[in-house]
C-alpha positions as CSV (number, residue, x, y, z in Angstrom):
1,M,63.5,-28.1,-2.1
2,K,64.6,-24.9,-2.9
3,L,67.5,-23.3,-0.9
4,A,68.0,-19.7,-0.4
5,V,70.9,-18.3,2.1
6,L,71.6,-15.0,3.6
7,V,74.7,-14.1,5.0
8,L,74.5,-11.5,7.1
9,F,77.8,-9.1,7.7
10,A,77.2,-6.3,10.6
11,L,79.7,-3.6,10.5
12,L,79.2,-1.7,13.5
13,A,80.0,2.0,13.9
14,A,82.3,2.6,16.5
15,G,81.0,3.8,20.3
16,C,78.0,2.8,21.6
17,M,74.8,3.0,19.9
18,T,71.3,4.3,21.3
19,M,68.1,2.1,21.0
20,T,67.0,4.1,17.7
21,T,70.1,3.9,15.3
22,V,70.5,1.7,12.7
23,P,73.5,-0.6,12.7
24,E,75.3,-0.7,8.9
25,W,75.2,-3.9,7.6
26,E,75.2,-5.9,4.2
27,L,72.9,-9.2,3.5
28,S,74.4,-10.8,0.7
29,V,70.9,-13.3,-0.6
30,T,71.5,-16.6,-2.2
31,D,68.9,-17.5,-4.2
32,G,69.1,-19.2,-7.1
33,E,72.0,-16.1,-7.8
34,T,73.3,-13.9,-5.1
35,R,72.5,-10.2,-4.9
36,I,73.6,-7.9,-1.8
37,V,71.0,-6.3,0.3
38,T,71.5,-2.8,2.7
39,F,69.4,-1.3,5.2
40,S,68.0,1.3,2.2
41,D,66.8,-2.2,0.6
42,V,64.3,-2.8,3.1
43,H,60.8,-1.6,3.0
44,Q,59.7,-2.4,6.3
45,T,61.2,-2.6,9.7
46,S,58.6,-3.0,13.0
47,V,59.3,-2.1,16.1
48,I,58.2,-4.7,19.2
49,T,58.2,-4.8,23.1
50,L,59.3,-8.2,25.1
51,D,60.1,-8.4,28.2
52,G,59.8,-4.2,28.9
53,R,62.1,-4.3,26.4
54,R,61.7,-2.1,22.8
55,Y,63.8,-3.6,19.9
56,S,63.9,-2.7,16.3
57,G,64.3,-4.7,13.5
58,I,63.5,-6.3,9.9
59,P,60.5,-9.2,9.8
60,I,61.8,-12.4,8.4
61,S,59.0,-12.0,6.0
62,E,61.0,-8.9,5.0
63,L,63.9,-10.7,4.2
64,F,62.9,-13.7,2.3
65,V,59.9,-14.4,-0.7
66,L,57.3,-16.0,1.2
67,S,54.2,-17.3,-0.3
68,G,51.5,-19.0,1.1
69,D,51.8,-21.5,3.6
70,D,54.5,-23.4,2.0
71,P,56.8,-24.6,5.1
72,F,60.6,-23.9,5.2
73,E,63.1,-23.5,8.3
74,I,65.5,-20.6,9.3
75,T,69.0,-21.6,10.5
76,V,70.8,-18.5,11.9
77,T,74.2,-18.5,13.0
78,N,76.8,-15.7,15.1
79,A,80.0,-15.2,14.6
80,Q,81.5,-17.6,17.2
81,G,79.8,-20.0,14.5
82,M,76.5,-21.2,17.1
83,S,73.7,-22.0,15.1
84,V,69.9,-22.0,15.5
85,S,67.1,-23.6,13.5
86,L,63.8,-23.2,13.6
87,S,60.6,-24.4,11.3
88,S,58.1,-21.9,10.1
89,E,55.7,-23.5,11.8
90,T,56.6,-22.9,15.4
91,F,56.6,-19.0,14.7
92,D,55.1,-16.1,13.0
93,S,57.6,-15.0,9.9
94,Y,55.9,-11.6,9.9
95,G,55.7,-11.3,13.9
96,T,59.2,-13.0,14.2
97,L,62.6,-10.0,14.0
98,I,66.3,-9.4,13.2
99,A,66.9,-6.8,15.3
100,W,69.4,-4.5,17.2
101,D,69.4,-3.1,20.6
102,T,72.0,-0.4,22.8
103,S,74.5,-3.8,22.6
104,S,74.8,-3.1,18.3
105,E,74.5,-6.8,18.1
106,L,72.0,-8.2,15.7
107,M,69.5,-10.7,17.3
108,L,66.3,-12.7,16.0
109,I,63.7,-12.1,18.5
110,G,60.3,-13.1,18.5
111,E,57.1,-13.8,20.3
112,E,57.1,-17.4,19.4
113,I,60.7,-18.1,20.4
114,P,61.6,-18.9,23.5
115,P,64.4,-16.2,24.9
116,D,67.1,-19.3,25.1
117,L,66.4,-19.4,21.2
118,W,67.0,-15.5,20.9
119,A,70.4,-16.0,19.1
120,T,72.8,-13.2,19.1
121,G,75.5,-11.5,16.9
122,I,74.2,-13.0,13.7
123,R,76.4,-13.0,10.8
124,E,74.8,-16.1,8.7
125,I,70.7,-16.6,8.1
126,E,70.1,-19.7,5.8
127,I,66.4,-20.6,4.7
128,T,65.3,-24.0,3.7
129,R,61.8,-24.5,1.6
130,Q,60.2,-27.5,2.2
131,A,57.9,-28.5,-0.2
132,E,55.3,-30.7,0.5
133,E,55.2,-33.9,-0.1
134,K,52.8,-35.4,-2.3
135,Q,52.1,-38.9,-2.4
136,E,52.2,-40.8,-5.9
137,E,48.7,-42.1,-6.5
138,P,49.1,-45.6,-7.3
139,V,48.7,-47.1,-10.7
140,L,47.8,-50.1,-11.8
141,M,49.8,-51.6,-14.7
142,I,47.8,-53.6,-17.2
143,I,50.0,-55.6,-19.6
144,L,49.7,-57.0,-22.6
145,G,52.5,-58.3,-24.9
146,A,55.2,-55.9,-25.1
147,Q,52.2,-52.7,-24.1
148,E,51.9,-51.4,-21.0
149,H,48.8,-49.3,-20.0
150,E,48.7,-47.4,-17.2
151,I,45.1,-46.8,-14.9
152,T,45.1,-44.3,-11.7
153,F,42.5,-44.3,-9.0
154,E,40.7,-41.0,-10.4
155,Q,40.4,-43.1,-14.0
156,L,39.0,-46.4,-12.7
157,S,36.6,-44.4,-10.1
158,A,34.9,-42.9,-13.5
159,S,34.8,-45.7,-15.4
160,P,31.7,-47.1,-15.9
161,F,32.5,-50.3,-14.7
162,T,33.4,-49.9,-12.0
163,V,31.5,-52.0,-9.3
164,E,30.9,-53.0,-5.7
165,G,29.2,-55.8,-3.4
166,E,29.8,-58.2,-0.9
167,G,33.1,-60.7,-1.2
168,A,34.0,-63.1,1.6
169,Y,37.1,-65.0,1.7
170,R,37.9,-68.4,4.1
171,T,41.7,-68.7,5.2
172,S,43.2,-72.2,5.3
173,A,42.7,-72.2,9.6
174,G,39.2,-71.8,8.3
175,T,39.0,-68.3,9.7
176,Y,36.0,-66.5,7.8
177,Y,36.3,-62.3,6.7
178,Q,33.4,-60.8,4.9
179,S,33.7,-57.0,3.1
180,R,32.3,-54.7,1.0
181,Y,34.5,-54.6,-2.1
182,T,34.5,-51.6,-4.9
183,G,36.4,-52.4,-7.9
184,I,36.6,-53.3,-11.3
185,P,35.5,-56.7,-13.0
186,L,38.5,-58.4,-14.2
187,A,36.8,-59.2,-17.2
188,A,36.2,-55.4,-17.9
189,A,39.2,-54.5,-16.9
190,A,41.1,-56.9,-19.7
191,G,38.5,-55.9,-22.2
192,L,39.9,-52.0,-21.7
193,Y,42.7,-53.3,-24.1
194,M,41.3,-56.5,-25.8
195,D,38.7,-58.3,-27.7
196,I,37.7,-60.7,-24.4
197,E,36.9,-64.0,-26.8
198,E,40.7,-64.0,-27.2
199,L,41.6,-63.8,-23.9
200,E,43.3,-66.7,-22.4
201,A,44.6,-65.7,-18.8
202,A,45.0,-62.8,-16.6
203,A,47.4,-62.8,-14.1
204,A,47.3,-60.5,-10.8
205,Q,51.1,-60.1,-10.0
206,A,51.9,-58.0,-6.5
207,V,54.5,-55.6,-5.9
208,D,56.9,-58.5,-4.9
209,G,56.9,-60.4,-8.4
210,F,53.8,-62.8,-6.7
211,Q,51.4,-64.3,-9.0
212,M,47.8,-65.6,-8.9
213,K,46.6,-66.5,-12.3
214,Y,42.9,-66.4,-13.2
215,S,41.6,-68.9,-16.1
216,A,39.5,-66.7,-18.7
217,D,36.8,-69.2,-17.9
218,E,36.6,-67.8,-14.5
219,I,37.0,-64.4,-15.3
220,T,34.1,-64.3,-17.6
221,D,31.8,-67.0,-15.8
222,E,29.6,-64.5,-13.1
223,E,26.9,-67.2,-12.8
224,D,28.7,-67.7,-8.8
225,G,30.1,-64.2,-8.3
226,V,32.5,-61.9,-10.3
227,W,36.0,-61.1,-9.7
228,V,37.2,-58.1,-9.4
229,L,40.2,-55.8,-8.8
230,A,39.2,-54.2,-5.8
231,W,41.0,-51.1,-4.5
232,K,38.7,-50.7,-1.3
233,Q,37.5,-52.6,1.4
234,D,33.9,-51.1,3.0
235,G,34.3,-48.1,1.3
236,E,38.3,-47.2,2.1
237,L,41.0,-47.1,0.0
238,F,43.7,-50.6,1.0
239,D,46.2,-50.1,3.6
240,E,50.0,-50.7,2.3
241,S,49.4,-54.3,3.5
242,I,46.5,-54.9,1.6
243,G,46.7,-52.5,-1.4
244,P,47.3,-50.6,-3.4
245,F,44.8,-53.4,-5.6
246,R,43.2,-56.7,-4.5
247,T,41.5,-59.6,-6.3
248,V,38.3,-60.7,-4.6
249,K,34.7,-62.0,-6.1
250,I,31.6,-60.2,-4.6
251,G,27.6,-61.0,-5.6
252,D,24.9,-62.0,-4.4
253,P,24.9,-65.0,-2.7
254,V,27.9,-63.9,-1.4
255,P,30.3,-66.2,-2.7
256,V,33.1,-67.3,-0.2
257,I,36.8,-68.1,-1.6
258,E,39.8,-69.9,-0.5
259,G,41.9,-66.8,0.8
260,R,44.9,-68.3,-1.1
261,R,42.7,-66.7,-4.2
262,S,42.7,-64.1,-3.5
263,A,46.0,-61.7,-4.3
264,R,47.3,-59.1,-2.4
265,Q,49.3,-56.0,-2.9
266,V,48.7,-55.9,-6.4
267,D,49.4,-53.3,-9.1
268,R,49.8,-55.4,-12.3
269,L,47.6,-57.0,-14.5
270,I,49.1,-58.9,-17.2
271,L,46.6,-60.3,-19.7
272,F,47.5,-63.2,-21.9
273,R,46.1,-63.9,-25.4
274,K,45.3,-67.5,-26.9
């Protein structure tokens, strides 16, 4: 998050000002380093009419280097220390002005800003840039001895080993669930990093540390279905209560496993050599 602070000092000329008179002021702009800005440094001014009155002023966009649709928030503070904060999602930075009128007071005004938020007597403006939150792509950690390897959804999706098929399980209460799953066979995942003939077992470990272990025979015997580490159910990524990964068995005819054997919230696959 990048912070730019504008401290605005109004040095008002003596006497009553007219609508066309420009007040003298200085801007102390802090954005990594501090610089002073005066009216002569401003390249653009605008005039808008609100409630039948004309206001001359400087667009917010002229005071800050704004790029693209990056969100930001401005906080304006007057001489008495009263502040108003506004999100860029609620106003147009080009049509919102730091303006002045015959009262010689600097104001924040704009068509999209309710009159009760028109700050007057401004001395300070602070801009807070809000970088878009980027969610980290879930990864599968495959652990073999002291070696750790990360694989992303994108890499898994592009893998030639990706499979899709129907799988079902029955809970201890007897409830039956069936879905179409997308994933990578446990044998193929293990084979990425070791000779499958050397595999003794693989443990799917959940984010809370719980492990479900599968023997090499279970993983490699595909006669009644294929054990897979799935990341999609019926074409959709799992939500946090199930994913990022889940172990299931798929095949045709549809294999039905015990619900307890289907590990949820898996983020690690631990491989054991013979």
